[in-house]
C-alpha positions as CSV (number, residue, x, y, z in Angstrom):
1,M,-1.1,23.8,34.3
2,G,2.3,25.0,33.1
3,A,4.2,22.1,34.5
4,P,6.9,20.5,32.2
5,I,6.3,17.2,30.5
6,L,9.0,14.6,29.9
7,T,8.5,11.8,27.3
8,A,10.8,8.8,26.8
9,D,10.9,6.0,24.3
10,I,13.4,3.3,24.1
11,R,14.3,1.1,21.1
12,G,15.7,-2.4,21.3
13,P,14.5,-6.1,20.9
14,L,10.9,-7.0,21.1
15,S,11.5,-10.2,22.9
16,L,9.9,-12.3,25.7
17,P,10.5,-11.6,28.6
18,S,10.6,-8.0,27.8
19,E,13.8,-6.1,28.5
20,W,11.7,-3.7,30.4
21,Y,9.0,-4.0,33.2
22,L,7.0,-1.5,35.2
23,A,7.7,-1.2,39.0
24,D,6.7,0.8,41.9
25,I,9.6,0.9,44.5
26,Q,9.0,2.2,48.0
27,L,12.1,4.0,49.4
28,P,12.7,5.8,52.6
29,T,12.6,9.0,50.7
30,G,9.4,8.1,49.0
31,A,8.1,6.2,46.0
32,A,9.7,5.8,42.5
33,I,7.7,4.5,39.6
34,G,8.5,3.7,36.0
35,A,10.5,1.1,34.0
36,T,13.4,-1.1,35.4
37,M,15.3,-4.1,34.1
38,P,15.6,-7.5,35.7
39,G,18.3,-7.6,38.3
40,V,18.4,-3.7,38.7
41,P,17.1,-2.6,42.1
42,F,16.3,0.9,40.8
43,I,13.9,2.7,38.4
44,V,16.0,3.3,35.3
45,V,13.5,5.6,33.5
46,G,10.7,7.2,35.6
47,R,9.9,9.5,38.4
48,S,9.8,10.1,42.1
49,E,7.4,12.5,43.9
50,R,9.7,15.3,43.1
51,V,11.7,14.5,40.0
52,A,11.2,12.7,36.7
53,W,14.2,11.6,34.6
54,A,15.1,9.9,31.3
55,F,18.1,9.3,29.2
56,R,19.1,9.8,25.5
57,S,22.1,8.2,23.8
58,L,24.4,10.6,22.0
59,S,25.6,9.7,18.5
60,L,29.1,8.2,18.1
61,N,30.1,11.4,16.1
62,A,29.4,13.5,19.3
63,L,31.9,11.6,21.5
64,K,35.5,12.5,21.7
65,E,36.6,9.0,22.7
66,P,34.9,5.6,22.0
67,V,32.9,4.3,25.0
68,S,33.9,1.0,26.5
69,P,31.7,-0.6,29.2
70,T,33.3,-1.7,32.4
71,A,32.0,-3.0,35.7
72,A,33.1,0.3,37.3
73,K,31.1,2.4,34.9
74,A,28.1,0.1,35.4
75,G,28.5,0.7,39.1
76,N,28.6,4.4,38.7
77,F,25.4,4.2,36.8
78,L,23.6,2.4,39.4
79,V,24.8,4.8,42.1
80,M,23.7,7.7,39.8
81,L,20.2,6.1,39.6
82,D,20.1,5.8,43.5
83,R,21.0,9.5,43.9
84,V,18.7,10.7,41.2
85,V,15.6,9.0,42.7
86,R,16.4,10.6,46.1
87,S,16.8,14.1,44.6
88,A,14.9,16.9,46.0
89,D,14.7,18.8,42.7
90,V,16.2,19.0,39.1
91,N,19.2,20.9,40.3
92,D,19.9,18.2,42.9
93,A,19.5,15.5,40.2
94,M,21.8,17.1,37.8
95,D,24.5,17.5,40.6
96,A,24.1,13.8,41.4
97,S,24.7,12.8,37.8
98,M,27.5,15.0,36.5
99,N,30.3,12.8,37.7
100,L,28.7,9.5,37.5
101,A,26.8,9.4,34.1
102,P,28.6,7.3,31.5
103,A,29.9,9.0,28.4
104,G,27.5,9.0,25.5
105,L,24.5,9.4,27.7
106,E,22.5,12.6,28.0
107,I,20.3,13.0,31.2
108,L,16.9,14.8,30.9
109,A,15.1,15.7,34.1
110,I,12.1,17.7,35.3
111,D,10.5,18.9,38.5
112,R,7.2,20.8,39.0
113,D,8.9,24.0,37.5
114,T,12.1,23.2,35.6
115,L,13.5,21.2,32.8
116,A,17.3,20.5,32.8
117,R,19.7,18.3,31.0
118,W,23.3,17.2,31.3
119,P,25.6,17.9,29.4
120,D,24.0,21.4,29.3
121,R,25.4,22.2,26.0
122,E,23.7,21.6,22.6
123,V,25.1,18.4,21.1
124,E,25.4,18.2,17.4
125,T,23.3,15.3,16.0
126,L,22.6,14.3,12.4
127,L,19.0,15.0,11.6
128,S,16.8,12.0,10.7
129,F,13.5,11.4,9.1
130,R,12.1,10.8,12.6
131,D,13.5,14.1,13.8
132,A,11.8,15.9,10.8
133,R,8.4,14.3,11.7
134,L,8.8,15.2,15.4
135,A,9.5,18.9,14.5
136,A,6.6,19.0,12.2
137,L,4.3,17.7,14.9
138,D,5.8,20.1,17.6
139,E,5.0,23.0,15.4
140,R,1.2,22.0,15.3
141,Q,0.9,22.0,19.0
142,P,0.4,25.5,20.4
143,I,-0.3,24.0,23.9
144,F,1.5,20.8,24.9
145,S,-0.5,18.2,27.0
146,V,-0.1,14.6,28.1
147,E,-2.7,13.5,25.4
148,G,-0.8,15.3,22.7
149,A,2.6,13.8,23.9
150,I,1.1,10.3,23.8
151,A,-0.4,11.0,20.2
152,V,3.2,12.0,19.1
153,Q,4.7,8.9,20.5
154,R,2.3,6.7,18.7
155,D,2.5,8.5,15.4
156,T,2.9,6.2,12.3
157,V,3.4,8.6,9.5
158,S,6.5,8.1,7.7
159,A,8.6,11.3,6.8
160,A,10.8,9.0,4.6
161,A,7.8,8.0,2.5
162,R,6.7,11.6,2.3
163,A,10.2,12.6,1.1
164,L,10.9,9.7,-1.2
165,L,7.6,9.0,-3.0
166,P,7.5,12.3,-4.9
167,L,11.0,11.7,-6.1
168,M,10.2,8.1,-7.2
169,A,6.9,8.8,-8.8
170,R,7.4,12.3,-10.3
171,E,7.8,11.0,-13.9
172,L,5.1,8.3,-13.5
173,W,2.1,10.1,-12.0
174,F,1.7,12.2,-15.2
175,V,2.6,9.6,-17.8
176,G,-0.3,7.7,-19.6
177,S,-0.3,4.2,-20.9
178,T,2.7,3.1,-23.0
179,G,0.1,0.9,-25.0
180,A,-1.2,1.9,-28.4
181,L,-5.0,2.4,-28.0
182,E,-5.9,0.2,-25.0
183,E,-4.0,-0.3,-21.7
184,N,-2.8,-3.8,-21.3
185,R,-3.3,-5.5,-17.9
186,A,0.1,-4.5,-16.5
187,D,-0.3,-0.8,-17.4
188,K,-3.7,-0.8,-15.8
189,L,-2.5,-2.3,-12.6
190,R,0.5,0.2,-12.6
191,G,-2.0,3.1,-12.9
192,V,-4.3,1.8,-10.0
193,I,-1.2,1.5,-7.8
194,L,0.1,4.9,-8.6
195,N,-3.3,6.5,-8.1
196,Q,-3.5,5.0,-4.8
197,L,0.0,6.3,-3.8
198,A,-0.9,9.8,-5.1
199,Q,-3.6,10.0,-2.6
200,W,-1.7,8.5,0.4
201,N,-0.5,10.7,3.3
202,G,2.4,8.4,4.3
203,D,0.7,6.7,7.3
204,M,2.1,3.3,7.9
205,D,-1.3,2.0,8.9
206,R,-1.4,-1.7,9.3
207,F,-4.8,-2.1,7.6
208,S,-3.6,-0.1,4.4
209,P,-2.1,-1.3,1.3
210,E,0.0,1.7,0.4
211,P,2.7,1.1,2.9
212,L,3.4,-2.3,1.6
213,V,3.5,-1.0,-2.1
214,F,5.8,1.8,-1.2
215,W,8.4,-0.3,0.8
216,A,8.4,-3.0,-1.7
217,W,9.1,-0.5,-4.4
218,A,11.7,1.2,-2.3
219,R,13.4,-2.2,-1.6
220,A,13.3,-3.2,-5.2
221,L,14.9,0.3,-6.2
222,Q,17.6,-0.1,-3.6
223,K,18.5,-3.5,-5.0
224,R,18.7,-2.2,-8.5
225,I,20.9,0.6,-7.5
226,L,23.3,-1.2,-5.2
227,Q,23.4,-4.8,-6.2
228,D,25.8,-4.2,-9.2
229,E,28.2,-2.4,-6.8
230,F,28.1,-5.0,-4.0
231,P,27.0,-8.2,-5.7
232,S,27.9,-10.5,-2.9
233,A,27.4,-8.2,0.0
234,T,23.6,-9.0,0.3
235,K,23.0,-7.0,3.4
236,V,24.3,-3.9,2.0
237,W,21.4,-3.6,-0.5
238,A,18.9,-5.9,1.3
239,M,18.6,-3.8,4.4
240,L,16.5,-0.7,3.5
241,N,18.3,2.7,4.0
242,A,16.0,5.6,3.2
243,D,18.8,8.1,3.6
244,V,20.7,6.4,0.8
245,L,17.8,6.4,-1.5
246,F,17.0,10.1,-0.8
247,A,20.6,11.0,-1.5
248,V,20.6,9.2,-4.8
249,L,17.3,10.3,-6.0
250,S,17.9,14.0,-5.2
251,D,21.4,13.6,-6.7
252,R,23.0,15.0,-3.5
253,G,26.7,15.5,-4.3
254,G,26.3,13.7,-7.7
255,S,24.9,10.6,-6.0
256,A,22.6,10.0,-9.0
257,I,25.6,8.2,-10.6
258,W,24.8,5.1,-8.4
259,C,21.6,4.6,-10.6
260,D,23.9,3.6,-13.5
261,I,24.6,-0.1,-13.8
262,R,28.4,-0.4,-14.3
263,P,28.6,-3.6,-16.4
264,S,26.2,-2.4,-18.9
265,T,27.2,-0.4,-21.9
266,R,24.4,2.2,-21.8
267,I,24.0,4.7,-19.0
268,E,20.9,4.1,-16.8
269,T,19.2,7.0,-15.2
270,C,17.5,7.0,-11.7
271,Q,14.1,7.2,-13.5
272,D,15.0,4.1,-15.6
273,Q,15.7,2.3,-12.3
274,V,12.5,3.6,-10.7
275,R,10.3,2.4,-13.5
276,A,12.0,-1.0,-13.5
277,A,11.8,-1.3,-9.6
278,L,8.0,-0.6,-9.7
279,D,7.5,-3.5,-12.0
280,D,9.8,-5.6,-9.9
281,A,7.7,-4.7,-6.8
282,I,4.5,-5.3,-8.4
283,G,5.5,-8.7,-9.6
284,W,6.9,-9.6,-6.1
285,L,3.6,-8.6,-4.6
286,I,1.4,-10.5,-7.0
287,D,3.4,-13.6,-6.3
288,R,2.9,-13.3,-2.6
289,N,-0.5,-11.7,-2.4
290,G,-2.4,-12.1,-5.6
291,P,-3.4,-9.8,-8.4
292,D,-5.8,-7.6,-6.3
293,P,-4.0,-4.5,-4.7
294,S,-6.8,-4.1,-2.2
295,A,-5.7,-7.3,-0.7
296,W,-2.0,-6.2,-0.1
297,V,-2.3,-5.2,3.6
298,W,0.7,-3.8,5.4
299,G,0.1,-5.5,8.7
300,E,0.3,-9.0,7.1
301,A,3.7,-8.3,5.8
302,H,4.8,-6.2,8.7
303,S,3.9,-8.4,11.7
304,L,5.4,-7.8,15.2
305,N,6.9,-11.0,16.3
306,M,7.9,-11.3,20.1
307,R,9.6,-14.7,20.8
308,W,10.4,-16.2,24.1
309,A,14.1,-15.7,24.5
310,S,14.7,-19.0,26.1
311,I,13.5,-20.9,22.9
312,R,15.3,-19.9,19.7
313,S,14.5,-23.0,17.5
314,S,11.3,-22.9,15.4
315,G,8.5,-25.3,16.1
316,I,5.2,-25.8,18.0
317,I,6.6,-24.7,21.5
318,S,8.2,-21.5,20.1
319,D,5.0,-20.7,18.2
320,L,2.8,-21.3,21.3
321,L,4.9,-19.1,23.4
322,S,5.4,-16.2,21.0
323,L,3.2,-13.1,20.5
324,E,2.5,-12.0,17.0
325,A,0.1,-9.3,15.5
326,P,-0.2,-7.1,12.5
327,S,1.7,-3.9,13.2
328,S,1.6,-0.4,12.0
329,G,4.8,1.9,11.8
330,A,8.2,1.7,10.0
331,P,11.9,2.1,10.9
332,D,11.6,6.0,10.7
333,T,8.2,6.4,12.3
334,L,8.0,7.8,15.9
335,I,6.9,4.5,17.2
336,A,9.6,2.7,15.3
337,T,9.5,-0.9,14.0
338,L,12.8,-2.1,12.4
339,F,12.7,-4.4,9.4
340,A,14.3,-7.9,9.4
341,S,17.0,-8.9,7.0
342,D,15.1,-12.1,6.2
343,D,14.7,-12.2,2.4
344,D,11.5,-14.2,2.7
345,L,10.0,-11.7,5.4
346,P,11.7,-8.5,4.6
347,F,9.3,-6.4,6.6
348,A,8.6,-8.5,9.7
349,T,9.8,-6.8,12.8
350,S,11.4,-8.2,16.0
351,A,13.0,-4.9,17.2
352,G,12.0,-1.3,17.5
353,T,10.4,0.8,20.2
354,N,9.9,-1.5,23.3
355,F,9.1,1.1,26.0
356,Q,7.3,4.5,26.1
357,A,6.6,6.9,28.9
358,V,4.9,10.3,29.4
359,M,5.5,11.9,32.7
360,S,4.0,15.2,34.0
361,F,3.5,16.9,37.4
362,S,0.4,18.6,36.3
363,E,-1.7,16.0,38.0
364,E,-1.5,13.3,40.6
365,A,-1.8,10.5,38.2
366,G,0.0,12.3,35.4
367,S,2.5,9.6,34.6
368,Y,1.8,7.0,31.9
369,F,3.9,3.9,30.8
370,I,3.7,1.1,28.5
371,A,5.8,-1.9,27.2
372,P,4.8,-4.3,24.7
373,A,4.9,-7.6,26.7
374,G,3.8,-8.5,30.1
375,Q,5.0,-8.2,33.6
376,S,6.2,-11.9,33.9
377,G,8.5,-14.0,31.7
378,H,6.7,-17.1,32.8
379,P,4.5,-18.6,29.9
380,L,2.0,-19.8,32.3
381,S,1.6,-16.5,34.3
382,R,-1.6,-14.5,33.6
383,F,0.9,-11.5,33.4
384,Y,2.9,-13.1,30.7
385,E,1.2,-10.9,28.0
386,N,-1.0,-8.7,30.0
387,L,0.3,-5.5,28.5
388,F,0.4,-6.6,24.8
389,P,-3.3,-5.8,24.0
390,M,-2.8,-2.3,25.4
391,W,0.4,-1.8,23.5
392,M,-1.3,-2.7,20.2
393,Q,-4.2,-0.4,20.9
394,G,-1.9,2.4,21.7
395,K,-3.2,2.6,25.4
396,Y,-0.9,3.5,28.4
397,L,-0.9,2.4,32.1
398,A,-1.4,5.2,34.5
399,M,0.9,5.0,37.7
400,S,1.0,7.2,40.7
401,T,3.6,7.7,43.4
402,D,0.7,7.7,45.8
403,L,0.6,4.0,47.2
404,S,-3.0,4.4,48.1
405,L,-4.0,5.1,44.7
406,A,-2.0,2.4,43.2
407,R,-3.4,-0.2,45.6
408,G,-6.9,1.1,45.0
409,G,-6.6,0.5,41.3
410,A,-4.8,-2.9,41.6
411,V,-6.5,-6.2,40.4
412,G,-4.7,-8.1,43.0
413,T,-1.5,-8.6,45.1
414,S,1.3,-10.9,44.2
415,R,3.9,-11.6,47.1
416,L,7.2,-13.0,46.2
417,S,8.8,-14.7,49.3
418,P,12.4,-16.0,48.9
419,V,13.2,-19.4,50.0
420,S,15.8,-19.7,52.7
421,F,19.2,-21.3,52.0
422,D,18.5,-24.1,54.5
423,K,15.3,-25.2,52.7
424,L,17.1,-25.4,49.4
425,T,19.7,-27.5,50.9
426,I,17.4,-29.9,52.4
427,Q,15.3,-30.3,49.2
428,G,18.6,-30.9,47.3
429,D,19.5,-33.7,49.8
430,M,16.1,-35.3,49.4
431,S,16.3,-35.4,45.6
432,R,19.5,-37.5,45.7
């Protein structure tokens, strides 16, 4: 009890093989467990028996000079990892990192008593919708625990949806039918959808229709707001940006002027655009999913698609080797899923959170890690997708620095034995 908890999550491509795999490295100074990358002989994010560590990228605005990667800087980073894993405590880890950490990287570390970071000064960062959601969840936890930290990491409530929806629907939730005595079919459908959204809490659940309706509406609205300004720059208005929509709808700094369509003679308001965008979205959803809103499921449009990196072309081989499943979340949720720029599949995701860790010294097996793919990049290996079901169910793999515990819970042992150079030469000669 009372020991610090260090959490880490990394965003990047959701590809096969995974960028990250879990490892237990036995060193003369003890074990190190956590996540590493192919070709890196160190644990990049993880813990030893004495120290746990993770990294956070600083925003470009916080850097005095642009960062340019070099071989020397990469070498320094590996040396730093080696020194951190051998550290006796947090202070030792910080001393080992100060002169070797690359610019733009913040180091976080804990031991059984202390949490520290370097640089030790508060770095100014722009607050995001994810930050707002994290702060709200932190306020609700009077006592922090490993279970609570995991629940936060897997949270799929969108602060962007909670902020934008009241601005988008404020004039529509309380407006009745525009028809004379009876609602027409379009009015009735619009009313059903608005009632559903009024009762929604912003959870990007893969089995719910509301996330799909909201993001289709937001996408149609952004297109209406920006397309007249950037008619040929498709990606400017096709890639959803919740910050832009919030600034415009809240008229931050007079941003509501963006709702006006410049080529037209009348001045359009944001509510004009909101109403029209809702009809655009409903038409788009009906064309793709039929007229029943209960059949509009977020996970079907928002599928997580992990493709084997060695095969880029589409076809039966690529389909057989890929992993695909309906996914919860959104770009701003704590478990992030970034939208594609594909106009046919605008909400499909092949990038986002691709590693998560929760590390604590409060118990012997108090460290939990998970990545979305498997431990092997070979499609015929039984470890090719062994972690994928756990990832989709929100489960983590418990790891321990105690080798006897790790072996006791193992399902088997795989031994990799390198082939000698002489054997490779002989085999090469025989094949000629």
